[in-house]
N, C-alpha and C positions, 0 to 999 in steps of 0.2 A: 647912101648917106643916111634917107630917113630912116630907113629900116635900123640904122646903129644909133640914130639918134633917140628911136623909141625904145629900142631894147631894154634899157634901165626902168622905163615905166613898165614895160611890159614883166620883168622880171620882178620888179615891186609889186605890181597886182597880183600876180603870181605866188608870191611871198606870202601877201597877205591872206589869199583865198587859202594858202597852207594853213595859216597860223588858225584860222576860223575853221578848221575841220579838224576832226580828230582821225585815227587809224582807221575808224568804221565807216568815215565819211562823214559823220552827224554834225551840225552845225554846233560851236561852244555855245554855253550858256552866257547869257550877258552879264558882264563884270568879272568873268573867269576867262582863264586861258585855255581851258578845256571843256567839255560837256560834262554837267554835274548830274549824278543821277537824280530824278525828282523826288523819288522816296526818303531822301535825306533832308529836304527842303523844308522850309517853314512859309507859308502863303502870308502875305501881308495881311489878310482876314480870315480866320478859322469860325464857321459857324459851330456853337454846341447848345448842349442842353441849356446852360446858365449864360446865355448871351454871345454877342459877337467878340472874339477875341483878336486885337491888333498888335502888329510887329512893324518895326521899322527895320528891314534886313535881320529878321529873326529875333530882335530884341524887343520884347513886350513893352507897350506904353504903361504909363502910371495906374489908368484905370484897369488895366489887365492886370496888371501886378497883383493889384490889391484882390482882384476877383480871384486869381488864381491861389493866394495864400489863404484866403478864406476858405477856398474848396479844399485845401490840403488840410487844413485843420479840423474841416468839417468830417473829410475821409479818416483822416487818423483817429478823432473820436466816435466814428460809428466804427472802427475796427478794433478800437481800444473797447468797446462796449462788447461786441461780438466776443473778442478774444479773452475778457476778463470774466466773463459771467462765471467760470469754475472757481476763481478766486472769491468775488464776492458772495457766490452762494453759500460758500462754507461760512464766510463772515457773517452770512444772515442767520445760519443756525449758529452760531456763536451767539450773537445778539440776541436769539431767542431763548437759548439757555440762561442768559442774563435776566430775561424779563422774567422768567420764572424763579429766579435766586439761585442758579446752579452757577455758581461764578469760582467754584474750584472742582478738579479733575474726580474728588471723591465725594462731586455731588452729582448722582446720575438722574436724568427725567424717564419716568417710569410709564408708559402709556398702558397703565393696569387695566384699565376698561375701553383697552384698543384706540385707534385712532378714530375720532369720530371726525365730524366736519367742522369743528368749531376751530382747531389750530389751523393756520395757514402753514401749509407742508407740501412743497412739492410731489404731487401724486404720490402721497404715503399710501399706504394699503392698511385696510381695515379687519384684517386675517391673521396678524402676527401680532405678539406683544413685542414691542419696541424698548429696548433699553438705550438711552443715547448718551452718551458723555464726551466733552469736548478736552482733548488734552492739552496741558499747554508744559512742552519739553524747555521752553526757555525759563519756565520759572521751576519747574519740578526735576529738570535733566532725567537721565534715564528713567521710564516708568513703567510700573509692572501692570499688567491686567489680569486679574484671574478670572477665569470663567468658569460656570459648573459643567458636569455632563450632560448631555441631551439638550444641549442650546441648537437652533437652527442656525441659519446662515448668518455669519457677522463678518464684518469688514472695518478697517482702519484704512481712512484717506487723507491725504495731505492737505495743505492750505489751497492747493491748485486741484483739489479732488482728483489726484492720482492715486493708484494701488499701493498700499504699503504691504497690508497683509491682510488674509481671511482668517477666519476662526470659527469654531462649531463647524457642523457637517461637512462644508467644503475646506475648511481652514488646515494645516498640520496636525491638529488633535483629532482630527475625524469623528467631532463629537462625543470624545470622551472627557472634555475639558482639559485645563492644563494652565500652566502660567506662562505669559506673555510678556516680552520685554522689547518696548520700544525706545530705539535711541534718538537722540535729537542731531541734526544735521552737524553740530560742532563736536561730535562726539570724537575723540582721540584715541581711544582703545585700541585692543588688539581684534575685536570683533569686528569682521567685514560681512555682514550677510547679504546675498543678493535681494532683489525686489521680490516680496513675496516671504523672505525670510529664510530661517534654517534654525534646526536645532542646536544648541550648545549648553555646555556647563558653566554657569557662573557661579564662584564660591560655592562649588558643592552641589548646586541644584540645576535640574535642566529646565531650559526655558527655550519658547521658540521666540528666536531674535530677530527683529528686521530694525531698519533703520530709516528716519524719514528725512526728506528734503527741507520739513519747515519744522516750525515751533509749534503752531497749532495745528491739531489733527482731530479729525470729527471718529469715534468710537461709535458704531450702530450695531446692534446685535437683536436678533430675531427670537422670540419662543413662541413654540407652535401650541395652538389650542388643543387641549384634551376634553374630549365630548362636547366639543363644541363652545368651552369654556377659558379663560385665560388664566384661572386661579394658578393651577401647577406652574404654567410659568412663570409667572409672578412671584410666587415663593422659591421658586428657583434661584430667578436672579436676585433676590432680597437676600438670600442663605449663601449664595456662593459667588455671587459677583463683587470682585474689590479691585480697586484701581488705587495706587499710591507710588510714591516714586521710590526709587531701586534703594536711595540711601536712608528710606525709613522702613525698610522691610522687618527689621526687628520690633518695630512699634507703629504699625502703620495706621493712619487715620482711619475712624469708624465711618461707613459709607453712610451717606444720606440720600434717601430718594424722594424724590419729587414727582407727586403724580401730574402727567401734561394732558390727561383726559378729561373731557368736557370743560375746557378751558380755553378761552380765547387768546392765542399767543402768535406771534409771527415769526417766521423763520426766512421769509424771502426778501431776496435782494430788491433794491430801488430799481425803478424804472424811468427815473427822471435824474435830475442833476445829480443827486445825493447818490447816487451808483458811483460816479469818479469819487467822491470822497470817501466812499466805502473799499474803494480799490486801493486810493491812497492809504488807508488804513493798514491794510493787508502789506504793501510793498513797504512801507516804513518799518513794519514789526518783523517781517521775516529776511532772513538772510539774500542778498543777492543771488548766492548759489541756488535758490530756489528755481528759478527762472532761466532760460537763457539769453543772452544780450540782444536776440533780435527782439524778442516780447517785450525786455525790460527798455528797448529802445523805443520801441513802440508807444509804451504808457509815457517814457519821458517827454516823448515828442508832444505831447499836451500838458506836461508840467507835472508828472505823476512821478516823484523820484525820489529814493531812499535817501532820508535825511535832509530833506529840502520841504519847505511847507508848499501846499497845492493852493496856490492865490491866484488864479488867472486874472486879468484884467476884465473889464465889462465887456471889451468886443470877443473876447475867447470864451466867456461864460454864458454869451448870447449864442457862439457857435456849438458849443458843448451841449447847451439845452437842446437846440437843434438836433445834434448829432445822437444823442442818447434816443430822442423820438424816433429817428431815422434806424437807428441800430434795433430800438424794442418792435419796430416793425417788422423790420427785416427777419428778426428771430421768429416773429410769428407766421410770417408768411412760410417760413423754411418747416415748421411745426404742422400748419394747418393746410398748407397747399405745397407739398414736396414736390419737387422736379426731378431730382438726381437719382441716378442709377441705383437699384440695390434698396431701395424702401420698402415698395409692395411685396408683400409676402406670396400672393398669388395675385396670376392674371384677373385684370377686372375685379378688383378687389380693394375695399377701403382698408382693411386690414395692412398694417405698416410695421416695420422693425423699429423697435427704439433704439438700439445700438445697429445703424446702418453701417456696414462694411465688416461687420463680425470682428471687431477689435476692439478691444477695451482703452487701448490707445488710439483707437482712432487712425491706424495705420491703413492707407489704401493699398490695396496688393502686396502686403507684406512689408509695407514701407518704400517699394520701388517708385508709387507715385505719391510719395510725401505723405502729410498727414490730411485727413479727411475733416477738412475744418468748418462746412457746413453741417456733417453729420455730428460733431461735438457740441456745436449750437442748438441741433435740436433736440438732441439728448438732454443737456445740463440747463437749457431754458425751462424745462418742464420735469425734470427729474434729478434726483440725487443716489448716491451710491455708485461706485465705480468699481467693479472686480471681475475678473474673467469669469466667475461664478454665473454672472449674468449673460454671459455672450458666448462662450465656448460649450461643446456639446458634452455635455455632463450627464449620462442617463442616469434616472433617479436621483440625481443629487443636483445643487444650484438652483435656478429657476429662471424661465424663460418669459418675454413681455411681446404682446402684439398692441397695438393701440389703433383707434379709428374714430374720426371726426365728422365723417359723412355717410349719408345713407346709400343704398343701393343704386340711386339716381346719380351720385355727386354731390348732393346739396348736403350743406351743414345741418347736423343734427340739432333741431329745433325744441325748446323747453315745451312751447305751446302742443306740440303733435305728439302723437302717440305710435309708438314704434313695435315690431318684434323681433328677436334674435333667437335664431335657432343653435342650442349647443347641441352636436350630435351626441350618439350615444359612445360611451368609453372615452371619455376625455383622457389625453395621454400624460396625466399628472399623477403620480406615486402618493404625494402627499395631500394636494387639494387642488382646486382650481376656483378661481373668482373672476367676477366682472365687478369692476368700482366705476362709477359715474364723477367726472370732474367739470370744475368751473372753468372756461377757457380764459377768463379773466386772470383768475389766482393760479391757475393751474393745480389748484388743492382740491379737496373734497367739496362737493356740489352741496351747498347748504339748501336743504329742505325741512319738511316735518318729518322726514326720517333721520334717526340719529344717525345711521350708517347706511350712505346710499351705495349699497352695493348687494352681492348675492355670493355666498360661498358655500360651495358642497358640503362642506363638514360642519357649518356653523347652522344653515336654514334648513329647515325643512321644504323642500322643492318639489313641486308637483313633476313627475315623469310621466312622458308618454309611454304608449305600449312598447316600444321598440327601445326605450331606455335614454331617448333624448329628451332635451329639457328646452322648452320656449319660455325666454325672459322678456318681459313687458316694460317699456319707458315711456313715461308720460305723466301730465299733471295728476292723473286719476287712473286707477286701478282699472283693467276692463274687469268686466262682473265675471268673478268665479277666478279670477288671476291673481287675486291677492298677493298669494305666497310667492308668487314669481315676478312681482312687480317692483320696479325700481323708480321712485318720484322724480320728476322733473320740475322745470319751475317757468310757466310761460313768461315771455320777453327776455328768457336767457338762454342761450346756448349752452352745449354741453359736450363731452367728448368722454371716450372710455378707455380703460387698459383692461386685457385679458391677461392674468396670471396663471401659470402652472410651475407651481414647486414641486420638485423631484420629476422633471420632465422625461417622457417617453420616448422611444424610438418614432411612433408616428407622429409626432409632433415634427421632429426633424427630417423625415423624408417626405412630409407633408400627405400622406397618406390620410390624415387626419386634418379638417379645417373647418374654421368657425363658419357659421351662417353670417350673413350679409343685414344691416338693419333695414327693415321692410316697414316703410310706413303703412300704418292702418287707418282707413277713412272712417 
């Protein structure tokens, strides 16, 4: 009888026990009918680098919400900086042209006495004659560029520094010169050129036709030295370079050439809050089709959106001021202390690749790994011009680059110290090789007592060793008897360098030839 009376209680207890157990025999999570995996739960407190985050059953409290939104805006501001650099860099070049009075596409800046250290220009070279033009397809519509025969490598990039076409030696004219036609993004005609362009007849004339994704484009041409002098290239550009709207081909405006040599002018984007204002100018001017929605959405998340004013409140402006500082610092870490695979050209060497990954589109594993974002930042924070001719293996054509910021001990290069760099015999460069020294602050040529902080095997009379090698010296003063091979540095400042090979040959690509390391000299 007693057992019958206890039976309901026993059954109830058994039922209760059953409801607290899962099929696996685990105790259910408090507040739930079943065991909930811990990996999907949020604790009541979470310790982070920016403080303790507090939650009530997964819902953040007011202080945590404020902290998280500040962090989100900060992160988006940093990512906008890192991903916006290509756009603001082209904008900086456009503003630099305006600074010298080149306010139309038929006004070209000509580095007629080569690029010395006065202009602020990201890792420009001292070795070729630059001809620089900003195209405005929004104003001019389809635009013709005529280049003379014998031009060195030339490139057109869009407003996000993407490749549009090559000209000159690596271009479709193959150094013979010709007429190029650049179509705007809103062009609606029958021409449908691929990236890099195609040959087509327009009104009976042959053009190399390309279409840009943006209205503003940058045309940069290079002319080679003859007998170490720029005169022949300057004369060729002045007589043969023409830029004009296709609509004015029967009566094109006369070209104007503005010297950019020996003048201080700036083409570099801002590294403070003004960076976002520069980016807003680009986004507001260009068609939304220029960038994918993901990138436009990132920029819009901090208030940079086409057709709308960029007017952050005091809180947001403070966060963006911090974000651009963090972004700037991050870009510098990527350049001067890179940690990713594929940077170092040789084992235990300071020499690294400017185009990490070997893709002018910064595609990782041919696109299987997406876009190599850090490699893109590494390049565009310190350099300009984007073309396959600077990346792909083109024996005897195009160009190749290596850069170094540290000595053989892994220490930053110091302007107060003296270093030696050995260039082995037979450098694999059909056209020329050079070493140029740059300022880590401006990423422009280091300003010293020398007009050109560089050495070029075709321009400079270098002292060779008996085996054909050359030893270059870097320091505030030239070692005795080494003046011809000396590049000046500045005490109290750092520096870094680029090695250029124009017309690179097979030993560069198979790495049977490699430059020496920077050896400190006591």
